[in-house]
C-alpha positions as CSV (number, residue, x, y, z in Angstrom):
1,M,0.0,0.0,0.0
2,T,1.3,3.5,-0.9
3,L,0.6,6.0,1.8
4,P,-0.2,9.5,0.5
5,F,2.5,12.2,0.7
6,D,0.6,15.2,2.1
7,G,3.5,17.7,2.0
8,K,3.1,18.7,5.6
9,I,5.9,19.4,8.0
10,Y,5.4,17.4,11.2
11,I,6.7,19.3,14.3
12,K,7.0,17.1,17.4
13,K,9.0,16.5,20.4
14,R,12.1,14.5,19.6
15,K,14.6,12.7,21.8
16,A,18.3,13.2,21.6
17,A,18.8,10.2,19.3
18,Q,16.2,11.5,16.8
19,W,17.8,15.0,16.9
20,S,21.2,13.5,16.0
21,A,19.7,11.7,13.0
22,L,17.9,14.8,11.9
23,Y,21.1,16.8,12.2
24,I,22.9,14.3,10.0
25,F,20.2,14.6,7.4
26,A,19.9,18.4,7.4
27,M,23.4,19.7,7.7
28,P,24.8,18.8,4.2
29,F,22.2,21.2,2.8
30,L,23.3,24.0,5.1
31,L,27.1,23.9,5.1
32,A,27.5,26.3,2.2
33,F,25.0,28.8,3.8
34,F,27.0,28.7,7.0
35,G,30.2,29.2,5.0
36,F,28.5,32.3,3.4
37,L,27.9,33.6,6.9
38,G,31.6,33.3,7.7
39,V,31.3,30.2,9.9
40,P,34.6,28.2,9.7
41,D,34.7,25.1,7.5
42,F,35.2,23.1,10.6
43,I,31.4,23.1,11.1
44,K,31.1,20.1,8.7
45,Y,32.9,18.0,11.3
46,T,29.9,18.5,13.7
47,I,28.1,15.9,11.5
48,D,30.8,13.5,12.7
49,I,29.9,14.3,16.3
50,A,26.2,13.6,15.4
51,W,26.8,10.2,13.8
52,V,29.2,9.2,16.7
53,L,26.4,10.2,19.1
54,A,23.9,8.2,17.1
55,A,26.1,5.2,17.1
56,A,26.5,5.6,20.9
57,F,22.7,5.8,21.3
58,L,22.3,2.6,19.4
59,I,24.9,0.8,21.4
60,A,23.7,2.2,24.7
61,Q,20.3,0.7,24.4
62,K,19.8,-2.5,26.4
63,R,18.9,-4.1,23.1
64,L,19.6,-2.6,19.7
65,N,15.9,-2.3,18.7
66,I,16.9,-4.0,15.5
67,S,14.1,-5.7,13.7
68,R,14.6,-8.7,11.5
69,R,14.5,-6.4,8.5
70,L,17.6,-4.6,9.8
71,T,19.6,-7.8,10.4
72,P,21.1,-8.1,6.9
73,F,22.4,-4.5,7.0
74,V,23.9,-4.9,10.5
75,I,25.6,-8.1,9.4
76,F,27.0,-6.3,6.3
77,V,28.5,-3.5,8.4
78,F,30.0,-6.0,10.7
79,I,31.5,-8.1,7.9
80,F,32.9,-5.0,6.1
81,F,34.4,-3.7,9.3
82,L,35.9,-7.1,10.1
83,Y,37.3,-7.5,6.6
84,N,39.0,-4.1,6.8
85,I,40.4,-4.7,10.3
86,I,42.0,-7.9,9.1
87,V,43.4,-6.3,5.9
88,Y,44.8,-3.4,7.9
89,F,46.5,-5.8,10.3
90,F,48.7,-6.9,7.4
91,N,49.1,-3.4,6.0
92,F,49.6,-1.3,9.2
93,Q,51.0,2.1,8.8
94,S,49.4,4.5,11.3
95,I,46.3,4.2,13.6
96,F,45.5,7.8,12.5
97,Y,45.3,6.7,8.8
98,Y,43.0,3.9,9.7
99,L,40.7,6.0,11.9
100,W,40.5,8.6,9.1
101,G,39.7,6.0,6.5
102,F,37.1,4.5,8.9
103,R,35.5,7.9,9.3
104,N,35.3,8.5,5.6
105,N,33.7,5.2,4.8
106,F,31.7,4.0,7.8
107,R,30.0,7.2,8.8
108,F,27.4,6.7,6.1
109,F,26.5,3.2,7.4
110,F,26.0,4.5,10.9
111,A,23.9,7.3,9.5
112,F,21.9,4.7,7.6
113,L,21.2,2.7,10.8
114,A,20.4,5.9,12.7
115,F,17.8,6.9,10.1
116,A,16.3,3.4,10.1
117,V,16.2,3.1,13.9
118,F,15.4,6.6,15.2
119,F,13.2,8.1,12.4
120,D,9.5,7.4,11.9
121,E,6.9,8.2,9.2
122,S,6.5,11.8,10.3
123,D,10.2,12.3,10.2
124,I,10.2,11.1,6.6
125,K,7.5,13.4,5.6
126,T,9.2,16.4,7.2
127,C,12.5,15.6,5.5
128,L,10.8,15.2,2.1
129,K,9.0,18.5,2.5
130,F,12.3,20.1,3.5
131,I,13.9,18.8,0.3
132,D,11.0,20.1,-1.8
133,V,11.4,23.6,-0.4
134,L,15.2,23.5,-0.7
135,F,14.9,22.4,-4.3
136,W,13.2,25.7,-5.4
137,V,15.6,27.7,-3.2
138,N,18.5,25.9,-4.9
139,A,17.0,26.6,-8.4
140,A,16.8,30.4,-7.6
141,V,20.3,30.5,-6.1
142,S,21.7,28.6,-9.1
143,F,20.2,31.0,-11.6
144,V,21.6,34.0,-9.6
145,Q,25.0,32.3,-9.5
146,F,25.0,31.6,-13.2
147,F,23.4,34.7,-14.7
148,A,24.4,37.4,-12.2
149,M,27.7,36.1,-10.8
150,G,29.1,34.1,-13.7
151,Y,29.6,30.8,-11.9
152,K,29.2,27.7,-14.1
153,Q,30.4,24.1,-14.6
154,D,32.1,22.7,-11.4
155,L,31.6,26.0,-9.6
156,L,27.8,26.1,-10.0
157,G,26.5,24.4,-6.9
158,G,23.5,26.4,-5.9
159,I,22.8,26.0,-2.2
160,F,25.8,23.7,-2.0
161,G,28.2,26.5,-2.7
162,V,30.6,27.7,-5.4
163,E,33.7,25.8,-4.6
164,R,35.3,23.7,-7.3
165,G,33.4,20.4,-7.4
166,A,30.3,21.8,-5.8
167,N,28.1,20.6,-8.7
168,A,28.9,17.0,-7.6
169,Y,26.4,17.5,-4.8
170,S,23.7,18.3,-7.3
171,A,23.7,14.9,-9.0
172,I,22.5,13.0,-6.0
173,F,20.1,15.9,-5.0
174,F,18.6,16.2,-8.4
175,A,18.2,12.4,-8.8
176,F,16.4,12.2,-5.5
177,V,14.1,15.0,-6.3
178,A,13.3,13.6,-9.8
179,A,12.8,10.1,-8.5
180,K,10.3,11.2,-5.7
181,S,8.4,13.5,-8.1
182,L,8.1,11.0,-10.9
183,L,7.0,8.2,-8.6
184,L,4.5,10.4,-6.9
185,F,3.1,11.3,-10.4
186,M,3.1,7.7,-11.7
187,N,1.4,6.6,-8.4
188,K,-1.2,9.3,-9.0
189,Q,-0.2,11.3,-5.9
190,E,1.1,14.4,-7.7
191,K,-0.2,16.4,-10.7
192,A,1.6,16.4,-14.0
193,L,2.6,20.1,-14.0
194,P,4.6,20.2,-10.7
195,C,6.3,16.9,-11.6
196,F,7.2,18.2,-15.1
197,L,8.5,21.5,-13.8
198,K,10.7,20.0,-11.1
199,C,12.2,17.4,-13.4
200,S,12.7,19.9,-16.2
201,F,14.5,22.3,-13.8
202,T,16.9,19.5,-12.7
203,L,17.8,19.0,-16.4
204,I,18.2,22.7,-17.2
205,L,20.3,23.3,-14.0
206,A,22.4,20.2,-14.8
207,A,23.1,21.7,-18.3
208,L,24.2,25.0,-16.8
209,A,26.5,23.1,-14.4
210,E,27.8,20.9,-17.2
211,L,26.6,17.8,-15.4
212,K,26.4,15.7,-18.5
213,F,26.2,12.4,-16.5
214,Y,23.0,13.6,-14.9
215,F,21.2,13.2,-18.2
216,I,22.0,9.5,-18.1
217,L,21.0,9.3,-14.4
218,F,17.7,11.0,-15.2
219,I,17.0,8.6,-18.0
220,L,17.7,5.7,-15.6
221,V,15.3,7.3,-13.0
222,L,12.6,7.7,-15.7
223,I,13.0,4.0,-16.9
224,I,13.0,2.5,-13.4
225,S,10.0,4.6,-12.4
226,A,8.1,3.5,-15.4
227,I,8.9,-0.2,-14.8
228,F,7.8,-0.1,-11.1
229,T,4.5,1.7,-11.8
230,S,1.5,0.7,-13.8
231,F,1.0,1.9,-17.4
232,S,-1.1,4.9,-18.2
233,W,-1.5,7.3,-21.1
234,R,-0.7,10.3,-19.0
235,K,2.6,8.6,-18.0
236,L,3.4,8.0,-21.7
237,L,2.7,11.6,-22.6
238,L,4.9,12.8,-19.7
239,I,7.8,10.6,-20.9
240,I,7.5,12.1,-24.4
241,G,7.5,15.5,-22.8
242,F,10.7,14.7,-21.0
243,A,12.3,13.5,-24.2
244,I,11.7,17.0,-25.6
245,V,13.1,18.6,-22.4
246,I,16.2,16.4,-22.6
247,M,16.9,17.5,-26.1
248,F,16.3,21.1,-25.2
249,S,18.6,20.9,-22.2
250,S,21.2,19.1,-24.2
251,S,21.1,22.0,-26.8
252,I,21.7,24.4,-23.9
253,L,24.7,22.4,-22.8
254,T,26.1,22.4,-26.3
255,A,25.4,26.1,-26.9
256,I,27.2,27.2,-23.7
257,F,30.1,24.7,-23.5
258,G,30.7,23.7,-27.1
259,S,30.1,20.7,-29.3
260,S,32.5,18.6,-27.3
261,N,29.8,18.4,-24.6
262,S,27.1,17.1,-27.0
263,L,25.3,14.1,-25.6
264,T,26.0,11.7,-28.5
265,F,26.8,8.0,-28.4
266,E,30.3,8.9,-29.6
267,R,30.9,11.3,-26.7
268,L,29.5,8.9,-24.2
269,F,31.8,6.1,-25.5
270,I,34.8,8.5,-25.2
271,L,33.7,9.3,-21.6
272,A,33.5,5.6,-20.7
273,T,36.8,4.5,-22.3
274,S,39.1,7.5,-21.7
275,T,42.2,6.5,-19.7
276,S,42.6,10.0,-18.4
277,Y,40.2,12.6,-16.9
278,A,42.0,16.0,-16.6
279,N,45.7,16.2,-17.1
280,G,46.7,13.3,-19.3
281,E,48.6,11.7,-16.4
282,D,45.6,10.9,-14.1
283,L,43.0,8.2,-14.1
284,G,39.9,7.9,-16.3
285,R,36.5,7.6,-14.6
286,F,35.6,4.1,-15.8
287,T,39.1,2.8,-16.6
288,A,40.7,3.7,-13.2
289,I,40.5,0.2,-11.8
290,P,42.2,-1.7,-14.6
291,T,44.8,1.1,-14.8
292,I,45.6,0.8,-11.1
293,A,45.7,-3.0,-11.4
294,E,48.4,-2.7,-14.1
295,T,50.5,0.1,-12.6
296,I,50.1,0.1,-8.8
297,L,48.4,-3.0,-7.4
298,T,50.4,-5.3,-9.7
299,D,50.3,-8.6,-7.7
300,L,47.2,-10.7,-6.9
301,P,47.1,-10.3,-3.1
302,Q,47.2,-6.5,-3.5
303,Q,44.6,-6.6,-6.1
304,L,42.3,-8.7,-4.0
305,F,42.8,-7.0,-0.6
306,G,44.2,-3.5,-1.4
307,M,46.6,-1.4,0.6
308,G,44.5,-1.0,3.8
309,M,41.6,1.4,4.6
310,G,43.0,4.9,5.2
311,N,46.5,4.2,3.7
312,C,45.7,6.1,0.5
313,D,43.6,8.9,2.1
314,T,44.2,12.6,2.4
315,S,43.1,15.2,4.9
316,V,43.5,18.8,5.9
317,F,44.9,17.3,9.1
318,P,48.6,16.6,8.4
319,I,48.6,13.6,10.7
320,C,46.0,11.9,8.5
321,N,47.6,12.8,5.1
322,T,49.2,9.6,3.8
323,P,52.6,9.2,2.1
324,F,50.8,7.4,-0.8
325,Y,48.6,10.4,-1.5
326,Q,51.6,12.8,-1.3
327,A,53.4,10.7,-3.9
328,N,50.4,9.9,-6.2
329,S,48.0,12.9,-5.8
330,L,48.4,13.8,-9.5
331,L,46.6,10.6,-10.4
332,N,43.4,12.2,-9.0
333,Y,42.2,8.9,-7.7
334,T,40.4,10.7,-4.9
335,W,37.9,12.0,-7.5
336,F,36.4,8.6,-8.0
337,S,35.0,6.4,-5.1
338,S,35.6,3.2,-7.0
339,A,39.4,4.0,-7.5
340,F,39.7,5.0,-3.9
341,L,38.0,1.8,-2.7
342,F,40.0,-0.5,-5.0
343,L,43.3,1.0,-3.9
344,E,42.5,0.6,-0.2
345,T,40.3,-2.5,-0.1
346,G,41.0,-4.4,-3.3
347,Y,38.5,-6.2,-5.5
348,I,37.0,-8.0,-2.4
349,G,36.4,-4.8,-0.5
350,L,35.0,-3.0,-3.6
351,A,32.6,-6.0,-4.2
352,L,31.6,-5.9,-0.5
353,Y,30.9,-2.2,-0.6
354,L,28.8,-2.5,-3.8
355,S,26.9,-5.4,-2.2
356,F,25.4,-3.0,0.3
357,F,23.5,-1.1,-2.4
358,I,22.5,-4.4,-4.0
359,I,21.1,-5.6,-0.6
360,C,19.1,-2.3,-0.3
361,L,17.7,-2.8,-3.9
362,V,16.8,-6.4,-3.3
363,F,15.2,-5.7,0.0
364,A,13.1,-2.9,-1.4
365,V,11.9,-5.0,-4.4
366,K,10.9,-7.8,-2.0
367,A,9.1,-5.4,0.3
368,I,7.1,-4.1,-2.7
369,K,6.1,-7.6,-3.7
370,A,5.2,-8.6,-0.1
371,K,3.6,-5.3,0.6
372,T,5.5,-5.0,3.9
373,A,6.6,-1.4,3.5
374,N,5.5,1.8,2.0
375,K,5.5,1.3,-1.8
376,L,6.6,4.8,-2.7
377,Y,9.6,4.7,-0.3
378,C,10.6,1.3,-1.6
379,Q,10.5,2.5,-5.2
380,I,12.7,5.5,-4.3
381,T,15.2,3.2,-2.6
382,V,15.4,1.0,-5.8
383,I,16.1,4.0,-7.9
384,M,18.6,5.5,-5.5
385,A,20.5,2.2,-5.1
386,V,21.1,2.2,-8.8
387,I,22.1,5.8,-8.8
388,C,24.5,5.3,-6.0
389,I,26.2,2.4,-7.8
390,C,26.6,4.6,-10.9
391,L,28.1,7.5,-8.9
392,I,30.6,5.3,-7.2
393,F,32.3,4.9,-10.5
394,Y,31.6,8.4,-11.8
395,N,32.8,10.7,-9.0
396,S,33.5,10.9,-5.3
397,S,30.1,12.3,-4.2
398,M,29.4,9.1,-2.2
399,R,32.4,10.0,0.0
400,M,31.2,13.6,0.5
401,E,28.6,14.9,3.0
402,V,26.0,14.8,0.3
403,G,26.2,11.0,0.6
404,Y,24.1,11.2,3.8
405,I,21.2,12.2,1.5
406,A,21.6,9.0,-0.5
407,F,21.8,6.8,2.6
408,F,18.6,8.5,3.9
409,A,16.9,7.4,0.7
410,L,18.2,3.9,1.0
411,A,16.9,3.7,4.6
412,L,13.3,4.7,3.7
413,P,11.8,1.2,3.5
414,L,13.2,0.3,7.0
415,I,11.8,3.3,8.8
416,P,8.6,2.3,10.7
417,K,5.4,4.3,10.9
418,E,5.9,5.0,14.6
419,R,9.1,4.9,16.6
420,A,9.6,5.6,20.3
421,P,13.4,5.3,20.9
422,R,14.5,4.7,24.5
423,I,17.1,7.4,24.3
């Protein structure tokens, strides 16, 4: 059964555990705003305090309030943790390297569990309404940045700021907004016009930010949404309308940034097979792993297990800045989550990490068939699981603070209608 999304913000008394989860969800949207106000960049590390507190709240409970539905995910986190501990035992360099690597990878899993355990239905609706409002704020800010301030490409981040790479946040944000809106429309819970406008704006803003890959993500969102909802003529007409918008947005992309940015099969093939991304000496997006296997992890044990979590990481804190990064930063492997994971955890670690998203996808599909969870939320999870897997190979956004938004989407089918945490 699909419960209606009424668009209301639910204000209620929350306990400390719920506030920690809500803080984790909301702060990635607000970091750039605080930066604009002159708040030091260190504020982003307050999210770490929140997920550590959430983890402590989980552990502090007499029993972990973990339903059978959460068991596979808890087992995954334990296996992934155990695997990396064992690998690091044989690749020990510094406890600080490991702790920093642990932070950069496991924080999202703890956030996922916090959302699943401490949120309830009203929290979901509040968060979704929050995203709806911020989407239009982001659109307005992005247009001001582009037309009045001259920001574009990597610098056009809307509410996520104007630092280089800020547009990486937009891919997850836009995909989430498009998935929710399309599914609401196809489940007959949203009218065609607001759905068409929101999705069209994601495409136009992606064109202004030169987010070519988002067009592929949007097509994936559209296809999966159509597969998991029943056929209707209004849905078919909307899909035709989006085909026109995609062509229009693509022409904007080409007009602003040149024919080299045209969305043709030839350009997409070059994107997928290029062995370099920026400087001719670095790694290509989708060829990074075979290149690393040929040049860095040249023996089988290294390829299977990697160099140890944290041993290839970098940080503004010198104590966590590894020798490997200092020697190989020109490879730009930190720009792609898949390359990062392969270097540190090998083929096995990368496969384990990807399996988490597959587990989320399978769980959501089974829940839809068994009607054991909200249908809309399960459909969103299916789409976002696929999007996350794509982005792991495309950029490093799944290692950034925006990753919390993706893990919130993945946790949706696990969040109960009512929750009264002990803490």
